N, C-alpha and C positions, 0 to 999 in steps of 0.2 A: 508568201512568206510561210515557212514551216515552223511550227511552234513545238518546243520540247515539252515532255511531261515535266511538271514541276518537281523540284527536289526540295524536301523539307528536312530541317534539322533544328535542334534545340541548343541554345547557349547555356553556359553555367549560370547565367542570371535568370533563366526561366523563359526568356523570349523565344518564341517559335518563329523561325524564318522559313519562308518559301521563296525559292529562286526559280525563274523560268526564263528561257531565252527563245527568241525567234530568229530564224535564219533568213537573211535577205539576199546576199550575194557573196560569191567567192572573191577573195583578194589574191590568194596564192595557195597552191597545193602541189605536193610532190609525193610520189609513192616510192618507198625504199624497197619494194618487192616484198620478200618474206620477212624483212627486218624492220618494219614500221612504216610510218607515214607522218607527214606534216601538213596541216590544213589551217589556213587563216581565213576568216570570213567576217562579213559585216552582219549585224543583227540588232535586235532590241533586247533589253533585259528588264525584268521586273522583279523587285525585291519587296516582299511583304513581311513586316515584322509585327507580331502579335504578343502582347503581354498584359496581364491583368485586365482583359477586356478591351484594351486599346489597340487599334491597328493603324500602322503607318505604311503607305505604299509609295515606293520610289520607282521611277522608270526612266530609261535613257537609251540612247543609241550607243552601240559598243562594237569593239573588235574582239572576236573570240579566236583562240588558238587551241588546236589539238595537236600535241606532239607525242608520238608513240614510238618507242625504240625496241619494244619487245618482239619476240619471235611470233610470227603468225602461222597458224596451222594450215592455212590455205590462202590462195590469192583472193583479192577483193571479189565480193559477190557480184557487184554491178559494174561492169566496165564500159557501159554504153556512154557515148559522148553526152556532155551536159553543156548546153548553151554555146560555149565558145570552142567546142570540139575537143576539149580536154577530158579525159576519162574521170569518172567519179571514183575515188580511191578508197574510201573508208566505210563502205556500205555495211560490212559485218561488224564494225567496231562502234558505230554511232549509236 
């Protein structure tokens, strides 16, 4: 499993949230060439909320989606087959 770097943000109520996800397996992916990509995959998510010295941690299995329609300046960085012989498509956007 590949784990993302945690993303942190603060709410208007002062709660600090940290979100991290772990990649487990692809469900679907398609490369639109220079005009974007779609990637759906399985993984784990962890949400940590901290406020006034109290911390709550939630974790679950999840489905993640990355849908990108913008122009890409170059083709995908890594086009080597992954597992089921489909090319990895979003190396430079991940």
